[in-house]
C-alpha positions in Angstrom: 37.3 231.9 187.0 36.4 230.3 183.6 39.0 228.5 181.6 40.2 230.9 178.9 40.6 228.7 175.9 37.1 227.1 176.3 35.6 230.5 176.4 37.5 231.7 173.4 36.3 228.6 171.4 32.8 230.1 171.4 33.7 233.8 171.5 34.2 234.2 167.8 30.8 232.7 167.0 29.3 235.7 168.7 31.9 238.3 167.7 32.7 237.9 164.0 35.3 240.7 163.7 37.1 240.8 167.1 40.6 239.6 167.7 41.0 237.8 171.0 43.3 235.7 173.1 44.4 235.3 176.7 46.2 238.2 178.3 48.5 235.8 180.0 48.6 232.0 180.1 50.9 230.6 182.8 53.3 228.3 181.1 53.1 225.8 183.9 49.4 224.9 183.1 49.9 223.1 179.8 52.7 221.3 178.0 54.1 223.5 175.2 53.0 221.2 172.3 49.4 221.0 173.6 49.2 224.8 174.2 50.6 225.5 170.7 48.0 223.1 169.2 45.2 224.7 171.2 46.1 228.2 170.1 46.6 227.1 166.5 43.2 225.4 166.5 41.6 228.6 167.8 43.4 230.7 165.2 42.1 228.5 162.4 38.5 228.5 163.9 38.6 232.3 164.3 40.0 232.8 160.8 43.3 234.2 162.0 42.0 236.3 165.0 43.6 234.4 167.9 46.8 235.3 169.7 48.7 233.9 172.6 49.7 235.9 175.7 52.1 234.0 177.8 53.8 234.5 181.2 55.9 232.6 183.8 52.9 232.1 186.1 52.7 233.4 189.7 49.7 232.0 191.5 51.1 229.1 193.4 47.9 228.6 195.4 45.8 228.2 192.2 48.4 225.9 190.6 48.5 223.6 193.6 44.7 223.6 193.9 44.6 222.4 190.3 47.2 219.7 190.9 49.8 221.5 188.8 53.4 221.4 190.2 54.6 225.0 190.9 58.3 225.5 190.1 60.5 227.8 192.1 60.5 231.4 190.8 64.1 231.0 189.4 63.0 228.1 187.3 59.9 229.8 186.0 61.7 232.5 184.0 64.0 230.0 182.2 61.0 227.7 181.6 59.1 230.6 180.0 61.9 231.4 177.7 62.3 227.7 176.6 58.6 227.4 175.9 58.5 230.6 173.9 61.3 229.3 171.7 59.4 226.0 171.3 56.2 227.8 170.2 58.1 229.9 167.7 59.9 226.8 166.3 56.6 224.8 166.1 54.8 227.7 164.3 57.7 228.3 161.9 57.0 225.0 160.1 60.5 223.7 160.8 59.9 220.6 162.8 62.7 219.8 165.2 62.9 217.5 168.2 63.5 219.0 171.6 64.7 216.9 174.6 64.7 219.0 177.7 64.6 218.5 181.4 60.9 219.3 181.8 59.4 218.3 178.5 60.2 216.7 175.1 59.0 217.4 171.6 59.6 214.6 169.0 59.7 214.9 165.3 57.9 212.0 163.7 
């Protein structure tokens, strides 16, 4: 399976009018700030044609093979909600710090 954001980075060079993004990115695979930056960069490069599909993640075997800790299912849902709030806050232009159990975002 190819890494979605790497593929998308060249997709728009070939398809000049398509909108594209990942159907679902498991929230456990990237820190929220890095994922928001990745999608924002792709949106700029594609001239506003990128979108983010996000989910709680389900493939424990894949995560463990990649060296990514896999949280219990009960934690995944709340983690998904927290990260979605972080993305919306970052993209709103209203920078605020976030200090959480699993990640932190600083305003500097």
